[in-house]
C-alpha positions, 0 to 999 in steps of 0.5 A: 106118471106111469106106475109100474107097481100098479099095474103090476098089482091090478094085472095080479088082482085080475089074473087071481080072479081068473085063477092064474091064467089069462090070455095077454090081449084079454088082459090088456083089454081088463086093464084098459077098461079098469083104468078108463073106469078108474078116470071116468070115476075119479078124474085121474088114471090109476096106472098113470098109462097112456092108452093107444089105439091098435087093432084089436082095440084100445090098450096101456102103452106100457102094460103092452111093451111089458106083455111083450117082454112076458118073463118080466111081465110075470115077476113083475105081477109075482112080486107086486101081487099081495095075495091078503088084499 
């Protein structure tokens, strides 16, 4: 099941590591790669998302929908990213 909180926390962490800015496509790819690595290591998805094949490679389906609505995505990342973590 898709976890909005975990996905937003992952995005917030990745953005923090890149100085707070990143192209959406780069963020989508990093979220996919992180979720795939977690799946290979632990046998379960960290985000609960489903990977979909796109022209520029695989991405996570719910994250794409949230990035299309960028204002909502920024709000989620801001609300769920713990800068102390």
